[in-house]
N, C-alpha and C positions, 0 to 999 in steps of 0.2 A: 468414665466410662469408654473411654478413649477406644479401648478393645471390647466396648460392646456396643450391641444395636441399640438408638435411642428408642425410647417408648414412643409409641403409634407409629414406627415406621415398620413395613412390610418387609421381610426376608423373602426373598426366592424359595418357592414353596419345593417340599418334598416331591417327588415320584406320587403319583395318586393311588390309592390303594384300588383294589379290583372291586368287580360287584360281591364277590363273597367276602372280602374285605369289610366292605361298609354293611351289608347283612350281618356280619358277626358282630359288630359293635353297635347295630342296632337291636342286637338280641340282648345281649349284653346289660345295653341302658334300659330296655325293656323290664327284664329282670329286675334291676337295682328297682325302678319306680314302682313294679307290682308289689312286690314285696312292701314298699311302705304303707298299701294301703289291703292288702291280701287277708293281711292277720285279725284284721278290726274286726274282721266277719265270726273268726273263732274265739274271740276272746272269752264269751260265753260257756264255750265250750271247754276252754282248758279251766276257766275257773272253776267248772263243776270237776272235773276229772283229776286236778290235782288240790281240788280244796282249798283254795284259797280267797282272800278278801279281793273284793274288786278294787280297791287302793294297790293290794300289790300286783294284781294282773295287770293293772295300766302301764305297770313299770316295761312290760312285754314290749310295749308302744314308745315308751318314753328313754329307756334306756337304746334302742336302736336312732331316734330322732337325735338324742344328746349326742351319741358318737359320730354320727352319718354329718351335724350341722357343725359339730364342732372341728373336725379333720378336714374337710372338704378342700379349704385354703392351704393347708399344709400338704394334702393331697394333691390338686394343683401343681405346687411349687415344684415339688419333688418328681413329678413325669418333667416337668421341665429339664430338670437338671441330670436325673439319673433312668430316663429314657420312658418315654410315655407308653409303649408296648410292654416295658417290663413292669411299669406299674399297674397295668392293664391287668398284664397276667397274674401280678401276686395279690392284686383285688380280688380278681375272679377265685383265686385259690383259697383266698381267706372265707370270701363270702359262702363257696360252696361246702369246705368243711364246717364253718359254722351253721349251715343250715341243716349237713348232715344231725349237727350235735344237738341242734334245736328240737329236730322231727324225734330224734330219739332219749330226750329228757325227760327222767321220772321225777325231777325235783325244781321247784320252781325259782331258786338259785341257782341251778346249771342253765334253766331255761333262759331267764333273762341275761345271764352272762354271756349264752350264745347269741342273744340278741343286740351284744353291745360291740362283741366281736365281728357280727355280720355287718352292723350297720361302720364298723371300721371299714370293713373290705368295700362297702358300698361306696364310702367317701374317696377312697383310692380308684374304682371303676369311673365314676361317672364324669371326673374333671378329665381323666385320661381318654374316656371316650369322645368328648367332647373337643380336646384337643388335639387327638387325632386327626378329626374329622378337619378342622381347621389350619392343622400343619398339612395332611395328608391332599388338601384339595387344594387348585390357588382359588385368591376371591377372586367372585365373579360369580357368571349363573352353573356353575359345575357346586362348589360350594355351598351357593344357595340352594340348590336343589336338593343336595347332603344333608342341610341344616332343617329343610323343610320335611324332610323324612324321620329327621331326629326329634323335632318336636313335635311331630305326629304320633310316633313312635311312645314317645313319653307321656301324651296326652291320651291313648289309648293303654298304656300300662296302668294309668293309675285310674282309671272307669274300670278296664277289665279285674283289677284286681277283687273289686266288689263281685261281680258276677261267677269270677272264678274261685273266690273263696266261698260264694253260697255253694257253688256246686260240689267242691271237695270236702266241705263239711257235711252237707246235707247227704250224702251219698257215700264218704268214704269217712274220713277221720279229722280232726284239728291237725293232726300231724303231717298230713298231705300237703298243708298248704306252705310246710317248710321243706319234705322232701321234694317237691318238684322243682327244686331248686339244684337238687343232685346231677341229674341225668344230664340237664343244660349246660351246667357249669363244668363237667367234664367234657363234655362236647366242646365246650369252648376254650378250655384248656389245651384238649390235643390240635385243633383246627388253628388256633391263632398264631403259633411261630411258623406255621405254612404260607398263610394268608395274609398275615400283618407284617410291613415292613416298619424295622425300629426308626423311630423321631425321639429328636433329643438335643437340647441347643449344645453348642461349645462351651465347655466348665473352664475354659482359661480364665483362672483366677477366680473363681466364682465359688462359694461354698452356699449351705444350706445355712440360712439365719435361725438358730435352733433358739435363741432366746425369743426372737418373734413369733416363731412357730408354736413355741409353748404358751406365750402370751394370748396369741389371736386365737388358739384352739380353747383355753380358759374362756376367753369374753365370749367367743360364740357358744361355746357349750352350755356356761352359765345360763347365758339369757334363754336359749332354746329352753334348760329346764326351767326358769320362772317364768316364760309365758305358757309351759305345758302344766305347770300349776295353777293357773290362771284363775281357776275355780275360788283359791283362798286367798284373794286381792287384798292387801293388807297386812298378812300376816307373814312371819318370819320365813314361813317357806318358799316365799317371793321377793322379799325385802330385800334378805339377806343375799341370794343369788345375783339380783338385779346389782346390786352395790359394787359387788365380788365382779361383774361383769365391766359395770361402768369404770372401775378401776386398772381392768386387764385392759381394757381398750386404751385408756388413757396413756399406760405404760407401752405398750404396742405404738400406740403412734410416736412416743418418746423415744423409742428404740429406734421408729424407721428412719428418722429423721436423724441418726448420731450413728446409725450404721452401716461401716464399708459397705458393705453387699446386702439392703435389704429385701427382707423378703417380698414386700411389696415397695416397688418404688412410688414416693408421692406423686412423682410427673404421671405415673399412671391413671393417679385418684383424679388428677387435674382433666383429663379426656372425659367431655361432654356425651360422647358415644356410651360410654363405659358407664359412667354415673347415669344417665336415664336409662339404659338397658336395666342397671342394677334395681332401679327405683320400678321399673315394670313388673321385673320377676318377684319383687316381694308384694308386693298389691297382687299382683296374679296367682301366685302362693296362697294369700291371705283368704283370697275367697273359692279361690279352687278346695284348698285345703278343709274350708269351713262348710262349705255348700254340703259336699260329699256327704259328711256325716249327719249335718243336719236333715237332709234329704233321705239316707237311708233311716234314721229313725222315725222322720215323719212318715213315711211311706207304710213303716212296720206298725206303729202303733198309732197312729191315726186313722189311715187306710185299711189298716189291719192284712199287710201284706207277707207273706213269709219271706225270711232274707234272699232266695234265690229269685223270687218273682221282683222284690225291692232292686234287685240288682241288674235283674233283665230290664228294669223300667228307666233303670240313669243309664244303660248301656247306650242308647244311640247319641249320648252326650261323648262316648267315646268315638264312634262310627262317626260322626258329622267332624271331628276333630282331625281323624286319620283323613278324611275327604280336603280339609282345609290345609292338611299339612302338605298332601300330593301335590295340591294345586298351588301351593306357596311361591315355588320358584315362578311359576306362568304371573301371576298376581304381582309379584315386585317386579317380573319386567315389563308388566302394561301398566302400572300404576306408581312405582317406584314405593320403598321399603317402608318409608314413614307415613305412607298412605295407607300400606296394608295394616301398619300400628293403628292408625287412628280408624280405620272401616273395622276390625276385628275387636279394637277397644268397644266400641258403639254395637257391636253387636253383641256382647257380652252384657254390656249397660240394657239393653232392649229386651235382655232374658231376664234379665234377673228383676227387671221391673213387671214381667210377666209372673214370675215368681212370686212377689211382694202378696198376689192376690190367689194363693194354693188356697185349694178348695177344701171344706170340712171335711167334705164324704166322697165317694169315689165315683165315677163317671165322668170326668172330664179330662180334656186334651191336653189341657194348658200345660201341666209340667211339662208334657213330653215336648211339645212345643218349644217350652222355654228351655228345657235342657239343650235343647239342639243347638241352639243359639250360643249359649254358651259354652256348651263345647267348640264353636268354630271361632270365637271370643279368644277363649283359654290356648288352642293350637295354635291359633296367628299369632297373638301377642308373643308365645313363648319362642315360635320360629324366629318372629322380627327381630324381638330383642336380642338373640343370639348372635344373628346377621350383623347386626348395629352393635355388637360389642365387640364382635371380633373383626371387623372391619378396622385395616391400618393398621393392626397391633401387629408388631414383630411376631415370628414364630417364638423368640426365646421366652415371650410371657404369654402364648396362648393357654397353657396349661392352668397358669397363675388367674386369668380370664376364666377359665372354663371352672375353677373353685370358687370365682366368686358370684360368678353367675348362679351356680349352684346352690351357693350358699343363699344367697338372696331370695331365692325361690322356699329353700327349706327352712330357712328364716319366716318368710309368710305365711308356708305352710301352718308351722307350730302355733303362730299366731292365730291364725285362722282357725282352726281346731281346738284352741281356747277361747277364742273372743265369738263366734257365731252359735256356738251352742248353748254359752253362757247368757248371751242376750236372751236366746229364745227360752231359757230356762227362767231368765229375772222378769221378760213379760208376761208370760205364761206359766203362773204358779201351780197351775194342775198337774203340771207337766206331761199335757199332751193326751188328758183322759177324756176330751170331749172337742177340742178346738183346734184349731191350729194358728191360732193368734201368734203364740208366740214365735213358731216356724215361719210366719210370713216376716216377722220384725228383724229376723237373721238374715233372710234375704234383702230388707232393704239395708242392712250392713253391707251384705255383699256390692248390692245395687251402688253404694258410696264407695267402695272399694274399685270397681270397673268404671265407675264416673271420673274418679281420680286419676285411673289411668288412662284415660282418654284424653283427661287435659295434659298429662303428662306429654302423651303422644302428639299431640298438638300441637303443644309447644315446642319439641324437638322439631318437628314438621316445619313450624314455621321459622324457626332459627335455620334450618337447613337451608330454607328458600333464600333467606336474608343473607347468610355467607355464600350463597353460589352467586345472587346478584351482586356482591361483595366485590367476588374475584371477576366478574365479568364486566364490571363499570371501567371504563373509561381512566385513566389517570389524566389526570391536570398537568 
């Protein structure tokens, strides 16, 4: 590693992106996250028009999730080696073309294939967008402020998908949830070369670890598939991909220890900040991905709201998440990033504690108050985790770090989307016919995830205080 930067050592930052450049990165990140949730609202309409089974139409979601989750780490490292702006543009081009194909699809096979390609494009855009920020702004207040905006944008995008999807499906057609991406993607492709600077690491003696890339993609993709089929726990369509994921992960670890230029240097995984940030993003994704699905069903089947009204009821979660992200840099400056993580984790925990008492009929404002706290906790945890993960990391590895962080959240979302609805259905055998008991149980699972995240954040805070005292202690 004589000619390479040591992991954990920050390189001199590149010139900053201007406001327009940051705005473009945020819009692209918003589009990718939006598309993860916007399609959920359209599934029933797609099933009716194309005449397919519920199991088949679910692949519209599963295909995207597998490609997105499986390719994120590869996408992050490819950006480090071949240029982050270049990968950002390529990802937007792939994502936009696949969105057009999905919107025009008349056949379920073509629709599902377009969603797989769309997920592949998103796996290029997401880590490139994050690493363009972390390499384009010097570590400190400016980067923290930019990451706060990034975290807020992602939180709003996830919630906005529920609202925008309801509007588009109700007033237009399900095809519009795909076609809405096309003008945004084309505008980004025209503007990005003019307002974004290229960012890449020196490639002297460095090559993409193809075997490692294949193994980690297989491991993550198989795991996402297994958890997305969680309703059939114990069956071959869960156990076989789980076994395949475990074997691929073991082979990946062995490959990384023996490869001359590994995809992920083992030294990176020993960094406490990256490990704790990855764990926090996994838990955040779990509660966020599951909560949105369960609340959407609860509002429509228990409180008998329309899809649009249900989306608007959940919308304050995104609004308060946006506010938290906008204030994130100021909070970090006054409290420190570790305290922000603890405080926002506690906010999410309190929010879920309130949601465990969901009413069985209308007329209560408890869900509204609770989702605002969950929104604050989700955005603050995402922002704080990204700041923690990228701190002190050399520019040469920022794309990979972006891939790891996004993969953690995607895995968590896949687990949550399978786990929380499964808990609701297992507890409430009436399938929401009369009570909210199953939904309350699902919110209890979300509470456990938020509480565990708060404990992880508290442990990281105590560790940082101990390390600070150790560094300041006089030597004998």
